[in-house]
Residue frames as qw, qx, qy, qz and C-alpha x, y, z in Angstrom:
[[0.000, 0.892, 0.452, 0.000, 0.00, 0.00, 0.00],
 [0.428, 0.368, -0.018, 0.825, 1.49, 3.34, -1.02],
 [0.087, -0.223, -0.378, 0.894, 1.22, 6.61, 0.89],
 [0.365, 0.002, -0.287, -0.886, -1.53, 7.61, -1.54],
 [0.540, -0.232, -0.772, -0.241, -3.35, 4.32, -0.91],
 [0.318, -0.296, -0.684, 0.586, -3.24, 4.91, 2.85],
 [0.117, 0.203, 0.131, -0.963, -4.68, 8.40, 2.42],
 [0.455, -0.042, -0.531, -0.713, -7.29, 7.16, -0.07],
 [0.458, -0.271, -0.844, 0.062, -8.35, 4.35, 2.28],
 [0.158, -0.335, -0.542, 0.754, -8.80, 6.83, 5.13],
 [0.239, 0.167, -0.118, -0.949, -10.69, 9.34, 2.94],
 [0.470, -0.122, -0.719, -0.498, -12.94, 6.63, 1.54],
 [0.369, -0.326, -0.812, 0.312, -13.72, 5.30, 5.00],
 [0.032, -0.325, -0.361, 0.874, -14.52, 8.78, 6.32],
 [0.326, 0.075, -0.368, -0.867, -16.68, 9.60, 3.28],
 [0.507, -0.203, -0.775, -0.318, -18.67, 6.37, 3.57],
 [0.301, -0.333, -0.729, 0.516, -19.01, 6.59, 7.33],
 [0.105, 0.249, 0.141, -0.952, -20.32, 10.13, 6.93],
 [0.400, -0.017, -0.560, -0.726, -22.76, 8.96, 4.24],
 [0.252, -0.290, -0.911, 0.150, -24.38, 6.68, 6.79],
 [0.110, 0.316, 0.378, -0.863, -26.12, 9.86, 8.02],
 [0.427, 0.182, -0.376, -0.802, -28.08, 9.79, 4.77],
 [0.577, 0.004, -0.748, -0.329, -29.02, 6.12, 4.85],
 [0.681, -0.440, -0.579, 0.080, -29.16, 5.07, 8.51],
 [0.051, 0.688, -0.241, 0.683, -28.75, 8.23, 10.60],
 [0.712, -0.601, 0.102, -0.349, -29.98, 6.77, 13.89],
 [0.965, -0.104, -0.026, 0.238, -27.49, 3.91, 13.73],
 [0.570, 0.490, -0.150, 0.642, -24.62, 6.17, 12.64],
 [0.193, -0.729, 0.188, -0.630, -25.36, 8.66, 15.43],
 [0.854, -0.487, 0.072, -0.168, -25.64, 5.92, 18.04],
 [0.906, 0.088, -0.069, 0.409, -22.34, 4.43, 16.91],
 [0.319, 0.628, -0.164, 0.691, -20.68, 7.87, 16.92],
 [0.501, -0.709, 0.149, -0.473, -21.96, 8.45, 20.46],
 [0.958, -0.274, 0.017, 0.086, -20.54, 5.08, 21.51],
 [0.718, 0.368, -0.132, 0.576, -17.15, 5.96, 20.00],
 [0.002, -0.715, 0.180, -0.676, -17.11, 9.28, 21.85],
 [0.732, -0.592, 0.100, -0.322, -18.06, 7.58, 25.11],
 [0.971, -0.124, 0.013, 0.206, -15.50, 4.79, 24.86],
 [0.707, 0.356, -0.054, 0.609, -12.53, 6.70, 23.45],
 [0.164, -0.872, 0.174, -0.427, -11.89, 8.96, 26.43],
 [0.272, 0.371, -0.756, 0.466, -9.37, 8.53, 29.18],
 [0.788, -0.471, -0.055, -0.394, -10.62, 6.32, 31.99],
 [0.809, -0.438, 0.384, 0.080, -9.00, 3.33, 33.66],
 [0.705, 0.132, 0.436, 0.544, -7.44, 2.87, 30.19],
 [0.046, -0.538, 0.153, 0.827, -6.11, 5.84, 28.28],
 [0.649, 0.647, 0.104, -0.386, -7.69, 6.85, 24.97],
 [0.248, 0.671, -0.662, -0.224, -4.31, 6.09, 23.38],
 [0.248, -0.199, 0.944, -0.086, -4.31, 2.54, 24.73],
 [0.614, 0.407, 0.562, -0.376, -7.88, 2.01, 23.57],
 [0.549, 0.718, -0.225, -0.364, -6.91, 3.07, 20.03],
 [0.071, 0.508, -0.853, -0.093, -3.98, 0.63, 20.12],
 [0.474, 0.091, 0.838, -0.254, -6.40, -2.12, 21.17],
 [0.641, 0.606, 0.210, -0.422, -8.57, -1.18, 18.17],
 [0.334, 0.661, -0.606, -0.291, -5.57, -1.65, 15.88],
 [0.165, -0.240, 0.955, -0.062, -4.97, -5.16, 17.21],
 [0.552, 0.354, 0.666, -0.355, -8.63, -6.07, 16.83],
 [0.535, 0.705, -0.106, -0.452, -8.63, -4.61, 13.31],
 [0.150, 0.521, -0.816, -0.201, -5.68, -6.81, 12.37],
 [0.248, -0.009, 0.955, -0.164, -7.46, -9.87, 13.72],
 [0.560, 0.419, 0.346, -0.625, -10.82, -8.98, 12.11],
 [0.424, -0.207, 0.113, 0.874, -9.24, -8.18, 9.50],
 [0.217, 0.890, 0.399, -0.043, -10.51, -4.71, 8.50],
 [0.585, 0.223, 0.113, 0.771, -8.13, -2.67, 6.36],
 [0.050, -0.740, -0.172, -0.649, -10.08, 0.59, 6.73],
 [0.662, -0.735, -0.120, -0.078, -10.18, 0.08, 10.50],
 [0.804, -0.182, -0.011, 0.565, -6.42, -0.57, 10.63],
 [0.365, 0.421, 0.120, 0.822, -5.71, 2.69, 8.79],
 [0.298, -0.767, -0.202, -0.531, -8.25, 4.75, 10.74],
 [0.738, -0.668, -0.094, 0.023, -7.24, 3.51, 14.19],
 [0.736, -0.007, -0.023, 0.677, -3.52, 3.82, 13.40],
 [0.152, 0.563, 0.104, 0.806, -4.12, 7.47, 12.56],
 [0.522, -0.738, -0.167, -0.394, -6.24, 7.92, 15.70],
 [0.846, -0.411, -0.140, 0.309, -3.66, 6.19, 17.91],
 [0.562, 0.192, -0.009, 0.805, -0.89, 8.43, 16.60],
 [0.111, -0.661, -0.143, -0.728, -3.09, 11.48, 17.18],
 [0.705, -0.667, -0.148, -0.189, -3.62, 10.27, 20.75],
 [0.222, -0.833, 0.494, -0.110, 0.15, 10.15, 21.28],
 [0.944, -0.098, 0.304, 0.078, 1.01, 6.54, 20.47],
 [0.065, -0.694, 0.603, 0.387, 4.43, 5.85, 19.04],
 [0.686, 0.389, -0.540, -0.294, 5.36, 3.60, 16.17],
 [0.211, 0.292, -0.892, 0.274, 7.11, 1.34, 18.69],
 [0.423, 0.033, 0.647, -0.633, 4.01, 1.02, 20.89],
 [0.750, 0.342, -0.034, -0.565, 1.80, 0.22, 17.91],
 [0.611, 0.406, -0.668, -0.125, 4.20, -2.37, 16.52],
 [0.020, -0.211, 0.886, -0.412, 4.62, -4.01, 19.92],
 [0.611, 0.169, 0.446, -0.632, 0.84, -4.29, 20.14],
 [0.728, 0.424, -0.346, -0.412, 0.87, -5.81, 16.65],
 [0.244, 0.344, -0.900, 0.112, 3.15, -8.52, 18.01],
 [0.407, 0.054, 0.732, -0.544, 0.27, -9.48, 20.30],
 [0.723, 0.406, -0.009, -0.559, -1.96, -9.73, 17.22],
 [0.514, 0.446, -0.718, -0.150, 0.56, -12.17, 15.73],
 [0.099, -0.169, 0.907, -0.374, 0.48, -14.29, 18.90],
 [0.516, 0.262, 0.583, -0.570, -3.31, -14.45, 18.72],
 [0.694, 0.577, 0.111, -0.416, -3.72, -14.63, 14.94],
 [0.786, -0.080, 0.511, 0.339, -0.58, -16.27, 13.60],
 [0.438, 0.006, 0.522, 0.732, 0.58, -15.93, 10.02],
 [0.137, 0.712, 0.558, 0.404, -2.56, -14.26, 8.68],
 [0.283, -0.920, -0.180, 0.202, -2.25, -11.52, 11.33],
 [0.518, -0.442, 0.316, 0.661, 1.41, -11.05, 10.42],
 [0.355, 0.329, 0.585, 0.651, 0.37, -10.53, 6.79],
 [0.041, -0.851, -0.472, -0.227, -2.32, -7.98, 7.67],
 [0.455, -0.722, -0.083, 0.515, 0.08, -5.95, 9.79],
 [0.466, 0.146, 0.375, 0.788, 1.56, -4.70, 6.50],
 [0.016, -0.776, -0.433, -0.458, -1.38, -2.29, 6.33],
 [0.485, -0.846, -0.135, 0.175, -0.53, -0.90, 9.76],
 [0.630, -0.299, 0.236, 0.677, 3.13, -0.60, 8.75],
 [0.326, 0.454, 0.434, 0.707, 2.17, 1.29, 5.61],
 [0.220, -0.892, -0.312, -0.242, 0.04, 3.69, 7.65],
 [0.611, -0.691, 0.027, 0.384, 2.90, 4.16, 10.08],
 [0.586, 0.033, 0.332, 0.738, 5.30, 4.80, 7.20],
 [0.115, 0.696, 0.398, 0.587, 2.94, 7.56, 6.06],
 [0.331, -0.851, -0.142, -0.383, 2.25, 9.21, 9.41],
 [0.597, -0.744, 0.301, -0.008, 5.09, 8.09, 11.72],
 [0.787, 0.500, -0.327, 0.154, 8.14, 7.32, 9.59],
 [0.841, -0.333, -0.136, 0.404, 11.27, 6.01, 11.25]]
């Protein structure tokens, strides 16, 4: 995935998620409210919760989710090292397929948190 692909994936996800307001506004608004409620600092930091979302996205697998939550985790202060260490947990739980999907996270990191 190139830098442009990473950006395009994020833009496409955001455009389609926003378009849910047109088609299923009650569901989209309820989900948005849930995101806002969950992704605040509590016993777990918002940053840690975003990192958890990356791992779950790898295991799902959901490419758009991997890109979105990588961007969100970085915005919340996560480092490349923290994200990649969490991805190692995804490999423990998901084996070879998880290792293959982590390429998407690496590409997002290369775009937004280069070495």
